[in-house]
C-alpha positions as CSV (number, residue, x, y, z in Angstrom):
1,M,0.2,0.0,0.3
2,T,0.8,3.4,-0.6
3,N,1.9,6.2,1.9
4,N,-2.1,7.4,1.8
5,H,-3.8,8.9,4.8
6,I,-7.4,7.0,5.4
7,T,-9.3,8.5,7.3
8,L,-13.4,7.0,7.4
9,T,-16.0,9.9,7.9
10,A,-19.7,9.5,9.0
11,T,-21.2,9.3,5.2
12,T,-23.4,12.5,4.3
13,K,-25.6,13.3,1.4
14,E,-23.2,15.4,0.1
15,D,-20.7,12.3,-0.3
16,L,-23.7,9.9,-2.4
17,N,-23.4,11.9,-5.7
18,T,-19.4,11.1,-5.5
19,L,-20.6,7.2,-4.6
20,F,-23.1,6.7,-7.1
21,Q,-20.4,7.7,-9.7
22,F,-18.4,5.0,-8.2
23,Q,-21.1,2.1,-8.8
24,V,-21.8,3.1,-12.4
25,D,-18.6,1.5,-13.6
26,N,-19.5,-1.4,-15.9
27,E,-16.3,-3.6,-14.6
28,A,-17.0,-2.8,-11.0
29,N,-20.6,-3.6,-11.2
30,Y,-20.1,-6.9,-12.7
31,L,-17.6,-7.9,-9.7
32,A,-20.0,-6.3,-7.2
33,A,-22.7,-8.2,-8.9
34,F,-25.5,-7.9,-6.4
35,T,-26.1,-4.7,-7.4
36,A,-29.5,-2.2,-8.0
37,K,-31.3,-3.6,-11.1
38,D,-30.6,0.0,-12.6
39,P,-27.2,1.3,-11.3
40,T,-27.6,4.2,-13.5
41,D,-30.9,5.5,-11.8
42,K,-29.3,8.4,-9.7
43,T,-32.5,9.3,-8.0
44,A,-33.4,5.9,-7.1
45,Y,-29.6,5.5,-5.9
46,I,-29.8,8.7,-3.5
47,E,-33.2,8.2,-2.6
48,K,-32.4,4.9,-1.3
49,Y,-29.0,6.1,0.8
50,S,-30.8,9.5,1.9
51,K,-33.0,6.9,3.9
52,F,-30.4,4.7,5.1
53,L,-27.8,7.6,6.5
54,T,-31.0,8.0,9.1
55,D,-31.1,4.4,9.6
56,P,-29.4,3.9,13.0
57,S,-29.3,0.3,12.0
58,I,-26.7,1.3,9.6
59,N,-23.1,2.3,10.1
60,N,-22.3,4.5,6.6
61,R,-18.5,5.5,6.4
62,T,-17.2,7.5,3.4
63,I,-13.6,6.0,3.1
64,K,-11.3,9.0,2.2
65,V,-7.5,9.6,1.3
66,D,-5.8,12.2,1.6
67,G,-9.1,13.8,1.9
68,E,-10.3,12.5,-1.5
69,I,-13.5,10.2,-1.4
70,V,-12.4,6.8,-2.6
71,G,-15.4,4.9,-1.4
72,S,-17.8,3.7,1.2
73,V,-18.2,1.0,3.6
74,A,-21.0,0.1,6.2
75,K,-22.8,-2.4,8.2
76,F,-26.6,-3.0,7.7
77,V,-28.9,-5.5,9.3
78,M,-30.7,-8.0,7.1
79,N,-32.8,-10.9,8.4
80,D,-31.7,-10.1,11.6
81,E,-27.8,-10.5,10.7
82,A,-25.9,-7.7,11.0
83,G,-23.7,-7.4,7.2
84,I,-21.1,-5.6,6.1
85,T,-20.5,-3.7,2.7
86,Y,-18.1,-2.0,0.8
87,W,-17.2,-0.2,-2.7
88,I,-13.5,1.3,-3.6
89,D,-13.7,3.5,-6.6
90,K,-11.7,1.2,-9.4
91,K,-9.2,3.9,-10.0
92,F,-7.8,3.3,-6.6
93,W,-7.9,-0.7,-6.5
94,G,-5.1,-2.8,-5.9
95,Q,-3.4,-0.2,-3.8
96,G,-4.3,-1.6,0.1
97,I,-7.1,1.2,0.8
98,A,-10.2,-1.6,0.8
99,T,-8.7,-3.5,4.0
100,A,-7.3,-0.8,5.8
101,A,-10.7,0.8,5.4
102,L,-12.0,-2.3,6.4
103,K,-9.5,-3.0,8.9
104,A,-10.5,0.8,10.5
105,F,-14.0,0.2,10.5
106,L,-13.8,-2.5,12.2
107,M,-12.5,-1.1,14.8
108,I,-15.4,1.5,15.5
109,E,-18.3,-0.9,14.3
110,L,-18.2,-3.7,17.0
111,T,-21.0,-5.7,16.1
112,R,-20.0,-9.7,15.8
113,P,-20.8,-12.0,14.2
114,L,-20.6,-9.6,10.8
115,Y,-21.4,-11.4,7.7
116,A,-20.6,-10.9,3.9
117,G,-20.9,-12.7,0.8
118,V,-19.2,-11.7,-2.5
119,A,-19.4,-13.3,-5.8
120,F,-17.5,-16.1,-6.6
121,D,-15.1,-14.7,-8.9
122,N,-14.6,-11.4,-7.4
123,Y,-11.1,-12.5,-5.8
124,G,-10.0,-9.3,-4.8
125,S,-13.2,-8.6,-2.2
126,Q,-12.5,-12.3,-0.8
127,R,-8.7,-11.0,-0.4
128,V,-9.9,-8.0,1.3
129,L,-12.4,-10.4,3.7
130,E,-9.3,-12.8,4.6
131,K,-6.8,-10.6,5.4
132,C,-9.4,-8.6,7.8
133,G,-10.1,-12.4,9.5
134,F,-13.5,-13.4,7.7
135,I,-13.6,-16.7,7.0
136,K,-15.8,-18.3,4.5
137,I,-18.2,-20.3,5.9
138,G,-20.3,-21.5,2.9
139,K,-22.1,-20.9,-0.4
140,D,-25.5,-19.4,-1.8
141,K,-26.7,-18.8,-5.2
142,G,-28.5,-15.7,-5.7
143,F,-29.7,-13.4,-8.9
144,A,-27.0,-11.2,-9.5
145,N,-28.7,-7.9,-11.7
146,A,-25.7,-6.8,-12.7
147,R,-25.1,-9.9,-14.5
148,Q,-28.5,-10.7,-15.3
149,A,-27.9,-14.2,-14.0
150,E,-28.1,-16.7,-11.2
151,I,-24.4,-17.0,-9.5
152,E,-22.7,-18.6,-6.5
153,E,-21.7,-16.3,-3.9
154,Y,-19.5,-16.9,-0.9
155,I,-20.3,-16.2,2.5
156,Y,-18.0,-15.0,5.3
157,K,-18.4,-14.4,8.5
158,L,-16.5,-12.5,11.6
159,A,-17.3,-13.9,14.7
160,D,-15.4,-11.9,17.3
């Protein structure tokens, strides 16, 4: 990793415009797989994530490198289980930023266990989870909007 200064800040509505731009990238969307039906619908994105900002069960953080927004990380609850999600702007992939940001996030988000799902072929995200202590505990299949197909998803868990 380069010597970038990584910070996590509470996500604001103003951050959403930048974060939206990251998720319209075709390659990033493909790897994320389980995305919005229409990742180009900015109105729907802003509306959905604005609601998340006021939900006390969701911990949304914006990842910044040297003050520049480069991604996001969040804890959410689905089906009574706490899950984790993160997204890094493609131009920052491969620099260790996702790993460093997730490690920092896990120091402030103390909910355990935490679960994460990742597409079977998203090797970068699998490595990030494993470097942060998550263990692959199973597989599932789900419909991936970004691929318009049902694909295999690996399930990861962080216990303590």
